[in-house]
C-alpha positions in Angstrom: -46.9 18.1 40.4 -45.5 15.2 42.0 -42.5 13.0 40.6 -41.6 9.9 41.5 -38.4 8.3 40.8 -37.3 4.7 41.2 -33.7 3.7 41.1 -32.2 0.2 40.7 -29.8 -0.5 43.6 -26.9 -3.0 43.3 -28.0 -5.4 46.2 -24.6 -6.1 47.1 -23.0 -2.9 47.5 -25.6 -0.4 47.3 -24.4 1.7 44.7 -27.3 3.1 42.2 -27.1 1.3 38.8 -27.2 4.4 36.5 -26.7 2.3 33.4 -28.7 -0.6 33.7 -27.0 -3.8 35.7 -28.4 -7.0 35.7 -31.0 -9.1 37.7 -29.8 -12.6 38.6 -31.9 -15.6 39.5 -30.6 -18.8 41.1 -31.6 -21.1 43.2 -29.8 -22.9 46.1 -31.2 -25.8 48.1 -34.6 -25.7 46.8 -35.2 -21.9 47.4 -35.0 -19.5 44.4 -33.4 -16.1 44.9 -32.8 -13.2 42.5 -30.3 -10.2 43.2 -29.8 -7.0 41.2 -26.2 -6.5 40.6 -23.7 -4.1 38.7 -22.0 -5.7 35.7 -18.9 -6.0 37.9 -20.5 -7.4 40.5 -22.5 -9.9 38.1 -19.2 -10.8 36.7 -18.0 -11.9 40.1 -20.7 -13.8 41.0 -20.7 -15.6 37.7 -16.8 -16.4 38.1 -17.5 -17.5 41.7 -20.2 -19.9 41.0 -18.4 -21.2 37.9 -16.8 -24.3 39.4 -19.9 -25.2 40.8 -21.9 -25.0 37.8 -19.3 -26.9 35.9 -19.2 -29.8 38.3 -23.0 -29.8 38.6 -25.9 -31.2 36.7 -28.6 -29.1 34.7 -32.0 -29.9 36.0 -35.4 -29.1 34.4 -37.1 -26.3 36.2 -40.2 -26.6 38.6 -42.5 -23.9 39.4 -44.0 -23.9 43.0 -47.3 -25.7 41.3 -45.1 -28.7 40.6 -45.7 -28.3 36.8 -42.4 -29.1 35.0 -41.2 -26.3 32.5 -39.0 -27.0 29.5 -35.4 -26.6 30.5 -33.6 -23.8 29.0 -31.6 -26.4 26.9 -34.7 -28.0 25.6 -35.0 -25.7 22.5 -31.7 -26.4 21.0 -29.8 -24.0 22.9 -26.7 -26.5 23.6 -26.3 -26.6 19.7 -26.3 -22.9 19.4 -23.9 -22.5 22.1 -21.5 -25.3 20.7 -21.9 -23.8 17.3 -21.0 -20.4 18.4 -18.2 -21.5 20.7 -16.7 -23.4 18.0 -16.7 -20.4 15.5 -15.1 -18.2 18.3 -12.0 -20.3 19.2 -13.2 -22.3 22.0 -12.5 -26.0 22.2 -16.1 -27.6 22.5 -16.9 -31.2 22.0 -19.9 -32.3 19.9 -21.3 -34.0 23.2 -21.5 -33.7 26.9 -21.0 -30.5 29.2 -20.4 -27.2 28.0 -18.0 -25.2 30.6 -19.2 -22.5 32.4 -16.6 -20.1 31.1 -18.2 -21.0 27.4 -21.7 -20.7 28.6 -20.8 -17.0 30.3 -19.0 -16.2 27.2 -22.2 -16.7 25.0 -24.5 -15.4 27.3 -22.1 -12.0 27.1 -22.1 -11.9 23.3 -25.9 -12.4 23.2 
């Protein structure tokens, strides 16, 4: 009998992810990346990126074929984030940018 075992490994520190972990996809200067991280390292990544994301502008994604994909927020996700944030004690305006801190909290809750 032959048994094949596949392990997910944290790409940053090499630890075996026994209880899941997460794959984070991101883009920088026109190149797309994905990285498998433990929950702790994923949190570190999100905290490190938060000030840059907060200062940046969201853009609609594109595939390599150039066909435009709908943005994540096109489906009313912004309204859902605002509603959730306001009901959970975050200060969020009815319009404008939503901070990375609020977005991260929303993502963790869902």
